[in-house]
Structures are given as C-alpha cells and as structure tokens.
C-alpha positions, 0 to 999 in steps of 0.5 A: 453805647458807651465809647471804648475811650470812656471805658478805658478810663473808668476800668481798673483792670489789673489794679489792686485795691485795698479796702478797710472795713470791707466786711459790711456796709460801705466797705463791702459796697466799695469792694464789690464795685471796684471788683466789677470795674476789674480790680483785684481786691484785698478786703481788710476787717477785724470781723473775720466771720463777716469778712469771709462772707464778704469775700465770697460776694466779691469773688463771685465777680470773678476777680482775685480777692482775698480777706485779711483779718486786721485791726487797723488800730494796731501798727504791727497788724497793719505792717504785717498785712501790708507786707502780705498784700504786696507779697500776694498781689505784687502791687498796690494801686488803690487804698480805700479807708472805709472802716469806722465806728460811732458812739452816740454820746456827748463829751460828758456822757462819753468815757475816755475808752469810748473816745479813744476807740472812735479816734483810733479807728476813724483817724489813727487807722487811716494814718496806720494803713497809709503809713504802711501801704504808701511805700508799696504804692510808691514802688509801683509808680503811684496810686490813689487813696480815698478816705471815707469821711462824713457830713459830720466832718464838715458840720457838727451833729448831736450826741456824736462828739468823738465821731465829729472830731474824728471825721473832721480830722479825716477831712483835713488829714486828706488835704495834708496827705494830698500835698505831701504825696502828690509828688510821688504820684499819689492822689488823696481824696475824701468822700463825705457820705450822708446817712447810708443804710448800713449796720453802722447807721442802724446801730445808732438807733439802738444807741439812742434808744429810738424806733428804727423805722422813725430813725430811718424816716428822719434820715431820709428827710433831705432833698433827695428823699431817701437814705443812701445806699452803699452803692451810692458811695461806691460809685463815687469811690470808683470815680476817684479811683479811676483815671477819670479823676486823674487831676483830682486830689485833696478834694472833699466830695459830699455824697449825701442826697443834698443833706448838707445843702 
C-alpha cells in the first residue's frame, strides 16, 4: 500500500498546470497525467480542432480543464492567454513547455523560413510563455517550469540542424532560468526524451521519405528495446512538478530508454 505521506508529495490537488502543445503527443500525455494527479489543466495549442478533442480526454479525469488556442510564437497571443488563464483559474503553479516542431533537413537544404519556424516554436516559444506566465506564478508564491528538450539537445543528429540547435538552446535556457528564478520560488527543469511514438515522430518518416515501420523499428534500437510512449515522459514531468522534486532545479533529465547511453 502506498503511504499517505508519499501520496501527499506526489499529488497536485488544487494546483493549476499550463501545458503547451497539448493537442497531441507528449503534451496531451502530460496534461492527462497531471490531471490524474489532481491538477486543473490549461491546454494550449495552435491546433484548435485537436485541442478540443484533447480537452474532452482530460475532462474525463474529472478536473477543471480548459482549452486556449495559442500560437506560442506570438508575443501578443501569449500575453492574452496568460491573462485569461489567470483570470479563469486564479493561480498558475506549473508550466510545461511541450510544443515543438521538427524539419528533417541540413543547413544547405533548409530554407530561412523553415529555420525560423523551428527556432521560433521550440525556443522562442518557451521564452514567450515563460515571460508572461512567470509573473503570475510569482504572485502565488512560486511554482515550477518543465521544458521539453530532446536527446538531440545533448548530442547531434542527422538532417535536423535547426531542431538540434533549438533543443540545445532549450537545455541551456533551462539552466539560466533556474538560476534567475530560484529566488522567486520557481524551479526550472528540462526533460530530454528519446524517440517517442507521437504524430511528430511519425512525420519524420514522411519528411525523410522512409518506410514508417522500418523507421520505428530503428527508433526502438536502444537498451530498452522499444520506442517511448507519451506516458513515459508524462511520468517524469509529474515527478518534476510534484513536491518529490522540491530540491531539484536546473536539472536535465534524459528519458530515452538508454539511447544516449
């Protein structure tokens, strides 16, 4: 039997979590897991149709959940959504920056527009959401931010120049934010997933023009012989969002089935 003391530290009852990229994949998995731990959820995504479907899934858990369409590359939209979330929920405790895109090209093949898209969504988006949500977290006495990086933020990868650059930036931005905002009671950590079976991962096979089954088989070639699931990342997010990690900040947690090892 799990002790009440452990449950007390892992549960998020009464807290409010904001999750970007929540319409699918890792973002949706995270939103559902945090809801199962008792948090009320603000789901953010540019995909309104997908976001509405995700909202129904999270609402089934029984928490207060709301969807907000937001382009996280827009300063104005992030500002307005932060205002609305705080107005609707009255507090903001957790921010999970999960939204991301990937373009599988090298720097010669890639257009300037593609480079800008990847850097804007993956890196600038974290700056903008943090810029607007942190002041509300401070009002409530602190909180935590979990940035979703990538194994390719710690090592290079083929035909993913902008993605590697952006995720490397996420890793070191996390460290800088942890230093800056620790005195305000805000912990900032980063999770670096390996290949997780999401629409984003499957889009890579299409971009590279390779067979999906072969692509997923190669992605599973790691010590733990399988591709990751959104739940694998969501469980790590729950740890970093809970009081179990109250002395953890500026950390880079690799969750990849041993791929980097």
